[in-house]
C-alpha positions as CSV (number, residue, x, y, z in Angstrom):
1,M,0.1,-0.3,0.2
2,E,1.3,3.4,-0.8
3,D,2.3,6.1,1.8
4,F,0.3,9.1,1.7
5,S,1.3,10.7,5.0
6,D,3.2,13.2,3.0
7,M,0.5,14.5,1.1
8,G,-0.5,18.0,1.9
9,K,2.6,19.2,3.4
10,G,5.1,22.2,1.9
11,N,7.4,19.5,0.8
12,N,5.8,18.2,-2.0
13,K,7.8,19.5,-5.1
14,K,5.2,18.8,-7.3
15,K,2.8,21.5,-5.5
16,N,5.0,24.1,-5.3
17,K,5.5,24.0,-9.3
18,D,4.1,26.5,-11.7
19,R,1.3,25.0,-13.8
20,I,0.5,27.9,-15.7
21,S,4.0,28.3,-17.1
22,E,3.2,24.5,-18.7
23,L,0.3,26.1,-20.6
24,T,1.0,26.4,-24.5
25,D,1.4,30.1,-25.9
26,E,-2.0,29.8,-27.5
27,L,-3.8,28.3,-24.8
28,L,-2.6,31.5,-22.6
29,L,-3.8,33.9,-25.5
30,K,-7.3,32.0,-25.7
31,I,-7.3,33.0,-21.9
32,M,-6.1,36.5,-22.2
33,S,-8.5,37.1,-25.3
34,F,-11.3,37.1,-22.3
35,L,-9.2,40.5,-20.7
36,N,-9.6,44.0,-22.0
37,T,-6.5,45.2,-23.6
38,K,-5.3,47.0,-21.0
39,H,-5.2,44.1,-18.3
40,A,-3.9,42.0,-21.0
41,V,-1.0,44.3,-21.4
42,Q,-0.8,44.3,-17.7
43,T,0.2,40.7,-17.5
44,C,4.1,41.3,-19.0
45,V,5.2,42.0,-15.7
46,L,4.4,38.4,-14.5
47,S,7.5,37.5,-16.0
48,K,9.7,36.9,-18.9
49,R,7.5,34.5,-21.1
50,W,4.8,37.0,-20.8
51,K,6.6,40.3,-21.3
52,T,5.4,40.0,-25.1
53,L,3.1,37.3,-24.6
54,W,0.2,40.1,-25.1
55,E,2.0,41.3,-28.8
56,S,0.2,38.1,-30.2
57,L,-3.0,39.1,-28.8
58,P,-6.0,38.6,-31.6
59,Y,-8.7,40.2,-29.5
60,L,-8.3,43.7,-28.6
61,D,-10.7,45.4,-26.2
62,F,-10.3,48.6,-25.6
63,N,-12.9,50.3,-23.1
64,Y,-12.7,54.1,-22.0
65,N,-13.9,52.9,-18.8
66,T,-11.1,50.7,-17.4
67,F,-8.4,53.1,-17.4
68,P,-7.1,53.9,-13.9
69,F,-9.5,57.1,-13.5
70,K,-12.8,57.3,-12.2
71,R,-16.1,57.1,-14.8
72,K,-17.4,60.3,-14.9
73,I,-20.4,61.0,-17.4
74,V,-19.4,64.7,-18.9
75,H,-21.4,66.1,-21.9
76,L,-19.5,69.6,-23.7
77,D,-20.9,72.1,-22.0
78,D,-19.4,70.8,-18.6
79,P,-16.7,72.8,-17.2
80,D,-14.9,69.5,-16.5
81,R,-14.4,68.6,-20.3
82,G,-11.0,69.1,-20.3
83,E,-10.5,66.5,-17.7
84,V,-12.4,64.0,-19.9
85,G,-10.0,65.7,-23.1
86,I,-7.0,64.2,-21.1
87,K,-8.9,60.9,-20.2
88,V,-9.7,60.4,-24.0
89,L,-5.9,61.2,-24.7
90,S,-4.9,58.6,-22.0
91,L,-7.0,56.0,-24.6
92,S,-5.5,57.3,-27.6
93,N,-2.0,57.1,-26.7
94,F,-2.9,53.4,-25.3
95,I,-4.2,52.7,-29.0
96,G,-1.2,53.7,-30.6
97,Q,1.3,52.0,-28.5
98,V,-0.3,48.8,-28.4
99,L,-0.7,49.2,-32.6
100,F,2.7,50.2,-32.8
101,R,4.0,47.0,-30.8
102,R,1.8,44.0,-31.7
103,C,3.2,41.4,-33.8
104,P,1.6,41.9,-37.2
105,I,-0.5,39.0,-37.3
106,D,-4.6,38.6,-38.2
107,L,-6.6,40.1,-35.8
108,V,-10.5,37.7,-34.8
109,K,-12.0,40.3,-32.6
110,V,-11.6,44.5,-32.3
111,C,-14.0,45.9,-29.7
112,V,-13.8,49.8,-28.9
113,Q,-16.3,51.4,-25.9
114,S,-15.3,55.0,-25.6
115,P,-17.2,58.5,-26.0
116,N,-16.8,60.1,-29.4
117,Y,-14.9,63.2,-29.3
118,N,-13.3,64.8,-31.8
119,P,-9.8,64.9,-31.1
120,H,-10.2,60.8,-30.3
121,A,-11.8,60.3,-33.8
122,S,-8.6,60.4,-35.8
123,V,-7.0,57.5,-33.6
124,L,-10.0,55.1,-34.3
125,V,-10.0,55.7,-38.1
126,S,-6.4,54.6,-37.9
127,L,-7.5,51.7,-35.5
128,I,-10.0,50.8,-38.2
129,C,-7.6,51.1,-40.9
130,Y,-5.5,48.9,-39.0
131,A,-7.9,46.2,-38.2
132,V,-8.9,45.9,-41.6
133,K,-5.4,45.7,-42.6
134,H,-5.0,42.7,-39.9
135,N,-8.2,41.0,-41.5
136,V,-10.4,41.2,-38.4
137,Q,-13.3,39.2,-38.4
138,H,-15.5,40.9,-36.1
139,L,-15.2,44.6,-34.8
140,T,-17.4,46.1,-32.5
141,F,-17.6,50.2,-31.8
142,Q,-19.5,51.6,-28.9
143,L,-19.4,55.4,-29.2
144,T,-21.6,57.9,-26.9
145,Y,-22.5,60.7,-29.9
146,R,-23.2,63.9,-27.9
147,G,-23.2,66.3,-30.4
148,G,-20.6,67.8,-33.0
149,L,-19.3,65.9,-35.9
150,P,-21.1,62.8,-36.2
151,F,-18.0,59.4,-36.4
152,S,-17.2,58.6,-40.3
153,L,-16.3,55.2,-41.1
154,P,-13.2,54.6,-43.4
155,Q,-14.0,53.3,-47.0
156,S,-11.2,50.8,-46.8
157,L,-14.0,48.9,-44.2
158,Y,-16.3,48.6,-46.5
159,T,-13.6,46.7,-49.2
160,C,-12.4,44.3,-46.1
161,Q,-12.9,40.4,-47.0
162,S,-12.6,39.0,-43.5
163,F,-15.8,41.3,-42.3
164,V,-19.5,41.8,-42.5
165,L,-20.9,44.9,-41.5
166,R,-23.6,44.4,-39.3
167,S,-24.9,47.6,-37.6
168,E,-27.2,47.8,-34.5
169,I,-28.6,51.4,-32.4
170,Y,-28.9,50.7,-29.3
171,G,-29.5,53.0,-25.8
172,G,-27.3,56.0,-27.3
173,Y,-25.0,53.6,-28.6
174,R,-23.7,52.3,-32.0
175,S,-22.5,49.0,-32.5
176,I,-20.6,47.8,-36.0
177,S,-19.8,44.4,-35.4
178,R,-19.2,40.8,-37.6
C-alpha cells in the first residue's frame, strides 16, 4: 500500500510547481482574450515569458471605462470636459502604443467602447484601418454621440474581405460588428 502521509505538506515539489507556465502560448492567449487589452498588456510584468505574449493577442478590447480614472459622464457644455479630454488622450495614446508594438498577425476581434470626441476620432479611424489591414473578423464600436461632428467610417472598412458589416443602434450607442 502507498504511503500518503506527506500529501498536503509543503515538502511536495509538485505542489510548488507553477502549472500556468506549462500551458502553451496558444492557450494563454485564449485565456488573455477574455481580458480587456489594458489588463492583458499588464500581464507583461508576470514573468519573462509573459513580457511580449500580449503582442500576439488576436483580440483587442479598448474600454474607456477600464483606465485608471473614475468614470464620469461629462457633457460638452460641462466645465469638466477638459478632464475628459485628458482621459480620451490617455486612451488614444494607449491604442497607438498597442498597435505600434503588436505583432503583425491577423485579428479575430476588435472592440472599442468610448465617448466620441473629435480629437479621438482620428485614432479610431486608424484603429479601423489597422484592423482591416490585419483581416479583422469582428469589429464592434460603441461610441456615445453627444453632438459635434459624427464619426465617419473609413472607406477601407467597406472593402475588407474578412469582415461583414452589421450595424445596431441601442441605448445611445451604435455597434458595428460582424
